[in-house]
N, C-alpha and C positions, 0 to 999 in steps of 0.2 A: 573549392567552388567559389566562385562569383558570382556576385560581392560579396566579400568578407570585412566587417565591421572590423575587427582585430588585424586582418593581416598587416605587413608592412608598408603596401603600398597605400592604402586608407591613412595610415599614420603620415608616410611623406607628403600626400596630398593636403592634408590638415596642415601641416608644416609649410607647404610653400604657395599654403593662400595669404601669408602675409606678407610674401615677397614679390610675387608675380601676380598678375590679374586675371582671377580666373583659378589663381594657381597654376597657370599657364604659358608658354613661350610660343606654340604651335597650338594654335586652334584646329588643324589636322587629327591632332593625337588626343585630343579629348573627348571623354566619354564619361556617361553617366552609370553611377554616383560617382565615382572615383575612376582616373586612368589607371592601368596597370605600369609599375614602374621598373624599367630593365637595368637588368644587375649587370648582365655579360650578355654574350652572343659567341658561339662557336660553330662553324658549319651552317647546316639549315634550323640550328634551333636558337632560341633566346630563351634565357633564364631571368626570371622576376624578382624582385627583391625577397622575397619566400623560398626561393629554390625552386618554383616549380617551372618545369621545362614547355616548350611550346614549340611546335613546327613552325618557322615563320613565314607565312603566305605574304605579307604586306611587305618583308625586306626593305623598311626605311621608303615605301613610296614609290615602289618599283626598282630604286637606284643599287642595291646590294644584288646585282647578278649573281658573283659569286658566295653570295650568305657574309658569312660573319669568320673573320678572322683567318681570313684565308693566310696561308705561310708568304705565297709569293709576292703579296698587297704589302704582308706587314714588312719582310724583308726590303724590297720598294723603296717603303714608307722608311723603315728607320734608317739603311743604308744613307736615304738623303738626309735625315733629321740631324745624324754624324757629321755632317758637311755644313750645315745650316739650314734654316728652317723657311727662310723669305731674305729676299735682298732688294734695294733700291737698284738693281741690275737687271737687264734679261738672262735666261738661263740657258743652255742648251734643251735640256728638258722638253720647254716648252716646241721648241722648235721639232725637235724629235715627235712629239704628240701631233702638232700640226701637220708635218709629212706621213704621220701612219692614218690619221682622218682624212685627208685630202686623197690620199689613196683609195680608199673605201668607198668616197663617195662622190663619183663623177659630177656632179653637179657642181663641187668645192673645189675651187681653186687655191685660196687662201682663206685662213679664219681670226679671228679675236676672240681669246678669253676672258671670261666673265667670273664671278664665282656663283651663281646659280643661275638655272632658270628662268627664273623672273629677269636677271638681269640682261639675259641671253635674249630674251621677247622683247625688252624693250631698246635695246639697242639694234636691231634688226628692224624694227619698225622705225626708229629716229635714220636709221640709214636710209630705209627706204623714202622718208620726208627728203631726207639730204639730197639723195639721189634724183631725184623726182620732181621736186621742188613741189608738190604737191601737199597738202593738210592731213585730207581724210584716210581713214583705213577701213578693211570691212574683214568682217570674222563671225564665225558659226556661232548662234545662239547656242547659250548652255555650253558653249567649250571654253575649258580653264587654259588659261595660258601665262597663271603668274598674276602677282600681285599690282604690275603697273598698272595706272586708273583705266589708260585708253585700252589695257588686252582683257581687264577685266568685266567690260560692259557688258551688258546682256550674258551675267553669267547663271542666273539662275530666277528668271522670272517665275512668278507664278501664272497661273492658268488665265486669272485676271488682267495680266501682262502682256499678255501675248500677243494681243493684236488679230483683225479680223484676217486683213488680207496681205499680210508680212510682219515677217520678227521685227519688233520696235524696241528701239536703244534706250535701256533701262541700269539705273543704278545698281551696281551691285552692294559699295559701299555708302555710307551716309557721310554726307559733304561733299559726294564727286561733282566737281563743276559743270554747269550747263554745258557751256561751250566743249567739255570733254565729248560729252555725248552729242553731241551737233556733229561732231566730227567720225564718229563712230557708225558706221554701217552695218548693221545687225542682217545676216542672209541664214537663210534655214539649210541645215548640213542634210545632203541625199537628196536633195531636190535641183537636179541640175537646171531645171528650166528658170526656178522662179531665182534661184541665185545667179543666173546668167542676167535675167531681166534686171534685179536690182544694179547689178555691176557694171552694168549699160547706162544704168539711169545716172547711177554716180562716176563713171566713168571718168570725164575729164579732169576727177578735182580727188581722183584716187592715188595714192601712193603704194599702197599694195592691197593683197588680199590673203587674210592671214590663217591658215587652215593646218590642224591635226587630223591625219588620215584618218584614228583609232582614239576620238577624245574620250577620257574616260569620265568626266564629269556628264557628259552628252548621253552616255549609254554605255561605251568602249563598242560600239557596233563600228565594224571596217567599213569604210566609206566605200562606194561604189565607186568601180575604176573610171564608168561615165561621168560620175560625179567629179572626180578630181581632174581628168582630162579637161573637162569644160573649164572648170576653174584654171589650166593652165593655157586653154584656146581663147579664153575671154580676156585675160589681163595682157596676153601679147594683143591684143585687140586694142586693147584700149589706153594701153603704153602703162600701165602700173605692173608691178613685181607681185610673183607669188612666191609667199614664204609657208615654208613647212616647220611646224612645231614639231621638232623630233625629241623633243628631252623627253620623252616617256618613249614612243615607237622605236626610238633608235635600238633598242632591245629585240624588236623583231626581228631582225635576220644582220647578214654580214653588211650589206650597204643601207642596213635602216629600212623602213617603209618604202622611201621611195626608191630602193630596188623591189620591194616586191610588185608597187604598182607601176613600178617601170616609168617615174613621171620626174622629170629635172627640174626643178624650183628655182627662184634666182638666190634666195637667200636659206638658209637653213639655221634654226636654233636645236643646239644638241645640252645636255646637262647627264644628270644622275648616274649612269651606268659608266660612264667615262670619266670620271671622275678615281674612281678605285675605291669609293666608299668616303672619299673628302669632297669638301662642297667645290662644286668647278661648274660651268656654263661657259659656251661658244657661240659665238656667230660666223655661220660663214657662206659662202657663196663665191661668185664671177666675180673676176679681178678686178671689171670695169667697176661694179658696185662696190666691191670693197676697199677700191682708192677712197672712197669717203672718209676712211681713215687714216689716211696715207699722211706723215707729218714733213717727208722732203721739200713738198713745194714752202715748207710755212706752216702758219696755223692749218691746220686739216678742216673740211669741210664739217667733221663729228669727231672734235674732241672726245677721248674716253682715255680715260687712267684705271683707278681703281687699287689699291693699295696690297691686296694679295689676290688682283688678279693674275694668273699664269703660275701662281703659287708650287714652287716646285718639289714640295713632297706630296701636294695634288698631283704634278706633272708625270712625276715616276712612278706613283700606284696607278692615275691612267693610264701609262704604258703598258703595265704587267696586266693590269686587268683588260684591256682591248687585246693583248697579244693572247691570252687566255684563250678569248671569245674567236677561234678558228671556226672552220665551217661544220666541224664535226661537232662541237659544241653547240652551235646553233640546232643542229640537225636531232640534237638529244634533246635539249630544251624545247621543240617541235613536238617531238614524239611525247614527250609529260604532259607537255599543254593539253596536246589531242585526247592523252587520257583520262587527264583529270577532268576535261571538259565534256566528254562521252561519259564517264562513270557518274558524274552529278547528273547530268540529263539523264540516263535511266536511274536513276535514283527519284528524279521529280516522277516520272511516269511508274517506275513502281511503289511509291507513297499516293499518288495520287493528289501533286500540289501542282497548282498551275504554275508555270514559270521554266527556267531553263538557264543554258550561260549563254552567253555571246564573247568573244574576243579572237587573239590569233599568237601563234607562236605560244611565250611563257605568260603571256597574259589572258584572264577571263572573269570575267566578272558575273555573279550569280543576278536573275532577274524573277521578280516573283509576278511579273506581269503577264496576263492571258493573252498577248497578244505580240506580234512582230515587233523587237525593240531595233529602230533605225537610226532614232536620231535622239535631240533631248527631250521631244516630247512625247513622243511613245515610250521612253524612260521614265518618264515624270511618274512618280509614286502614288498611288490613290492611298487614303490614312490605312485601308485593308493591309494594303500591301508593305507599307510600311510596318505595320504589327509585324505582320509574317518574317518580315527581314529582321527585326528586332530578336526574334524569338530565334531564330536561325542563327543570328552571328552570337550571342549570349550560350546557346548550346553549343557552338559550333569550339568557342572559346572554352567554354568548359571540358571538353574531348580534347583539348591541348592542340588546337590547331588555333594558328592568330591571322586574324583577315581583316581587312579594313571595316569599319562600320556600316560601307555603303555597298557592301557585296565584293568589293575587287580582291583579287588574289594575283599574286607576282610569283613563278616560280625561281627555283635556282641551279646553278649547276652542281653544288654539294648535294643535292637531293637522292635518294635512292630510289629502286623500283619500290623498296619496305615503305620508304617514306610516301609517295604517292599514294601504294594502296592505303596506307594509313588515311589520309587526306580524305580518299573520297572514301571512308568507312566516318568518318567521322562527319562529313556530309550529309551520308547518307541518316544516320542515327538524329543528324539535326532535323534533316525534313522530316524524320519518324515524330519528331517532337513539333514542328508545324503542321501535320496532317493530323494531329491529334486534337487539335483546337477548330478544325475545318467543320 
């Protein structure tokens, strides 16, 4: 049972405190009183240092769509390792993965590879500035787009910082320069009228509008089609670019979220599942926009390097991962996601606990809000909802299911019907514990 002060994870955490700040390298994996340390993964399960097995519904924060140690991905990576792990030269593998991705995304003519989703978003925003010659960006309140200063503005404003009439640009990290805040326009998610009004107000200065069509940190509520279409229309009107952040939502379908919403953005950022379990990111888009990276005329408008960008091990594993994700694979992931969402929603009603799930495809998020969740503000947890979330997460963990501390679950292709039933059963038991505290 977690927590166990005599566990190997507790001892490893105590050891880590001397060499890592807070015993930690990624804030996202920190948990109190100590994090569980992974020893190995196999299929849809992860095993900790004490040998406990968990059905992994974190999947490294949505990136491992094929679970752990998939044989095809191991083969692709090890075959490349035998040939070399990195070169100061381009390789055929980056051409092949770029061709595969461009073939799936009608809005993408060309791509540049990066090492993470954060880098992909950073380069997309810089590309938009280089292409338009404008300084400002607009982004949705509460939406996470990585750790680039401009992209993380207004990531977690408190109710006291929300502003009366419109979202306010609020710093996420201490030390964020004021001029960064001045160049970011925060817009509300799923409020087309208000968002369009703000974009028009700042239109002459806007390089782009950055949007995740199903933002995890803002509640994982899918965007209304009318909202996304309004962003597409108004960006064309004011001469700004529309940037889709599909670092997570690319796992929603064969052509990503833009295929589901039937919207063609000017630029798209990718990451996570497209790397086959290795660090990866990419920015892609229209050929005329991507020309800002082109070095053939001399110094490009936007120079871009990166020692490990388009690393051949990542590229080969990414090709293998994407080839496994055919239409049949997405159909099965969709069915599993619908089964888990439906099963957990039934358990909420059966146990009389306010709340439910949101999401699409293989993604879902558990909420304890007695109201519709449509955006960051409606997803914002009250103290009581946070208490129920904590009880649920701890109980789920002790029933052998690993989910993110804020309720996110990401399913994977190795999961069987038995695993899906086990996830639903564990969630039901966890909700029973929550119900007992009401």
